[in-house]
C-alpha positions in Angstrom: 0.0 0.0 0.0 1.5 3.4 -1.1 1.1 6.7 0.8 -1.8 7.8 -1.3 -3.7 4.5 -0.7 -2.9 4.7 3.0 -4.3 8.3 3.3 -7.4 7.3 1.3 -7.9 4.3 3.6 -7.5 6.5 6.7 -9.9 9.1 5.4 -12.5 6.4 4.6 -12.1 4.9 8.1 -12.5 8.4 9.7 -15.6 9.0 7.6 -17.2 5.7 8.8 -16.4 6.6 12.4 -17.9 10.0 12.1 -21.0 8.7 10.3 -21.5 6.0 12.9 -21.2 8.5 15.8 -23.7 10.9 14.1 -26.3 8.1 13.7 -25.7 6.9 17.2 -26.2 10.5 18.6 -29.5 10.9 16.7 -30.7 7.6 18.2 -29.8 8.8 21.7 -26.8 6.5 22.1 -24.1 7.9 24.4 -21.1 9.0 22.5 -18.7 6.8 24.5 -20.8 3.8 23.8 -20.9 4.7 20.1 -17.1 5.0 20.1 -16.7 1.6 21.6 -19.2 0.0 19.1 -17.4 1.4 16.1 -14.1 0.2 17.5 -15.5 -3.3 17.6 -17.0 -3.1 14.2 -13.8 -1.8 12.4 -11.4 -3.8 14.5 -9.6 -0.7 15.7 -8.3 0.6 19.0 -10.5 3.2 20.8 -7.6 5.6 20.3 -7.8 5.3 16.5 -11.5 5.9 16.5 -11.3 8.8 19.0 -8.6 10.5 16.9 -10.6 10.0 13.7 -13.4 12.2 15.1 -11.1 14.6 17.1 -12.4 13.4 20.5 -9.4 12.1 22.3 -11.0 13.4 25.4 -13.4 10.5 25.3 -10.7 7.9 25.9 -10.7 8.2 29.7 -14.4 7.8 29.8 -14.3 4.9 27.4 -12.1 3.0 29.7 -8.7 2.6 27.9 -7.2 2.4 24.5 -7.2 -1.2 23.6 -6.4 -3.4 20.7 -7.6 -6.9 20.0 -4.7 -9.1 18.9 -2.9 -6.2 17.0 -1.1 -7.0 13.8 1.6 -4.5 14.6 3.5 -4.3 17.9 1.5 -2.3 20.5 3.0 0.8 22.0 4.4 0.5 25.6 1.7 0.6 28.2 -1.1 0.0 25.7 -4.0 -2.3 26.7 -4.0 -5.4 24.4 -6.6 -8.1 24.5 -5.9 -11.4 22.8 -6.9 -15.1 23.0 -4.9 -17.0 25.5 -2.1 -19.1 24.1 -0.1 -22.0 25.5 2.8 -19.7 26.0 0.6 -17.3 27.9 -0.4 -19.9 30.5 3.0 -19.8 32.2 2.8 -16.0 32.7 -0.8 -16.2 33.8 -0.3 -18.9 36.5 2.9 -17.2 37.7 1.5 -13.6 37.9 -2.2 -14.3 38.5 -2.5 -17.6 40.3 -6.1 -18.8 40.6 -7.0 -21.9 42.6 -8.6 -24.7 40.7 -6.6 -24.4 37.5 -9.1 -21.9 36.1 -6.8 -20.5 33.4 -6.0 -24.0 32.2 -9.7 -25.0 32.2 -10.7 -22.0 30.1 -7.8 -22.5 27.7 -8.8 -26.2 27.3 -12.3 -25.1 26.3 -10.8 -22.8 23.8 -8.8 -25.6 22.3 -11.9 -27.7 21.9 -13.6 -24.9 20.0 -16.3 -24.3 22.6 -15.1 -20.9 23.7 -12.7 -18.1 23.3 -10.6 -17.2 26.4 -9.5 -13.6 26.1 -6.9 -12.0 28.3 -6.2 -8.3 28.8 -2.5 -7.4 29.0 -0.5 -4.3 29.5 3.0 -5.0 28.4 3.7 -8.4 30.1 1.2 -8.0 32.9 -2.2 -9.7 32.8 -5.0 -7.4 34.0 -8.1 -9.5 33.5 -9.9 -12.0 31.4 -13.3 -13.1 29.9 -14.8 -16.1 28.3 -17.0 -16.1 25.2 -19.1 -19.3 25.2 -19.7 -20.3 21.6 -22.0 -23.2 22.6 -24.8 -21.0 24.0 -26.1 -19.7 27.3 -25.0 -21.4 30.6 -28.5 -21.6 32.1 -31.1 -24.0 30.8 -33.9 -21.4 30.6 -31.7 -18.9 28.8 -30.5 -21.6 26.3 -34.1 -22.7 25.6 -35.4 -19.2 25.1 -32.5 -17.9 23.1 -30.7 -20.7 21.3 -29.2 -18.3 18.8 -27.2 -16.5 21.5 -23.6 -16.9 22.6 -22.7 -15.8 26.2 -20.0 -13.6 27.7 -19.1 -15.0 31.1 -16.3 -15.4 33.7 -15.4 -11.7 33.5 -12.6 -11.1 35.9 -10.4 -8.1 36.5 -7.6 -8.3 39.0 -8.3 -6.1 42.1 -5.3 -3.8 41.6 -6.4 -3.0 38.0 -10.1 -2.3 38.6 -11.6 1.1 37.9 -9.4 1.5 34.7 -12.0 0.4 32.1 -10.4 -3.1 31.7 -13.8 -4.9 32.2 -15.5 -2.6 29.6 -12.7 -3.3 27.1 -12.9 -7.1 27.7 -16.6 -7.1 27.0 -16.1 -5.0 23.8 -13.4 -7.4 22.7 -15.7 -10.4 23.4 -18.4 -8.8 21.4 -16.0 -8.3 18.5 -15.0 -12.0 18.7 -18.7 -12.9 18.6 -19.3 -10.8 15.5 -16.2 -12.2 13.8 -17.7 -15.6 14.0 -21.1 -14.5 12.7 -23.0 -14.3 16.0 -25.4 -11.3 16.3 -26.9 -11.9 19.7 -24.8 -12.0 22.9 -26.0 -12.8 26.5 -24.6 -12.0 29.9 -25.7 -13.1 33.3 -25.9 -10.9 36.3 -26.2 -12.4 39.7 -28.7 -11.1 42.1 -26.0 -10.2 44.6 -24.0 -8.2 42.1 -25.9 -5.0 41.3 -22.7 -3.3 40.1 -22.4 -5.8 37.3 -26.0 -5.3 36.3 -25.5 -1.5 36.0 -22.4 -2.0 33.9 -24.0 -4.4 31.5 -27.1 -2.2 31.1 -24.8 0.8 30.5 -23.2 -1.2 27.7 -26.4 -1.9 26.0 -27.6 -5.1 27.5 -31.3 -5.5 28.3 -33.1 -7.7 30.8 -35.1 -10.6 29.4 -37.0 -11.5 32.6 -35.3 -14.9 32.5 -33.6 -16.1 35.7 -31.5 -19.3 35.8 -30.2 -21.0 39.0 -26.6 -22.0 38.6 -24.8 -24.3 41.0 -21.0 -24.9 40.9 -18.0 -25.7 43.0 -15.1 -23.3 43.4 -11.7 -23.6 45.2 -10.7 -20.9 47.7 -7.2 -19.6 48.3 -7.0 -22.0 51.2 -7.5 -24.9 48.8 -11.0 -25.7 50.3 -13.7 -26.6 47.8 -16.9 -24.5 48.2 -20.3 -25.0 46.7 -22.2 -22.0 45.4 -25.8 -21.4 44.2 -26.6 -18.3 42.2 -29.7 -16.7 40.7 -28.6 -15.2 37.4 -30.7 -12.7 35.5 -30.2 -13.1 31.7 -29.4 -9.9 29.7 -29.2 -9.8 25.9 -27.6 -7.4 23.4 -28.1 -7.4 19.6 -24.8 -6.7 17.8 -24.6 -4.9 14.4 -21.8 -5.2 11.9 -22.4 -2.0 10.0 
């Protein structure tokens, strides 16, 4: 690609971003949400999209500048989200040890093709992770009512990195991954005892369905003891668009 073609491509990208943001504004969509959506659609970082419309001031509100599996080396300190690899597992378990071999279990599901295990990194430090279930909703009621949906779940951000927009970026990256595989409806579950998660998901465009599933599972505490949990999870859905 020569310089002229590169400029033309950049101008075309900028025009698409501007047009998307104008349409979103007319529909009453918050400008930060519009910026995140177009970043997912065009497979760009939030910084690129914000620059295209001259609104770099939105980056702090949008959460962080992030790239999903960038084709070129990221800049130092940039938030990068990518599918977990075998090589990543060593760094994950060393820097972010989780009882119960959670990283390994999510990665194994990814290898089977049932899920995508996305991890957020800043340089060589893991900040958080999320799972995109390609085989449908976790709960039986949600799966029966919305068989076309995939589910974003197991959203985790390490405590020392919370409040920096990492969770928002992980959700956006998972939405992009869903779109990339042709899925147009995405679900998330919000537990009754986690109103903060419900507020976040609603702010990002997820809407309650009225479906509540009861989920039971075992988890291993830091002391190595196995605990049994029972959750009431409200199902929320979001329809994705690809332009």
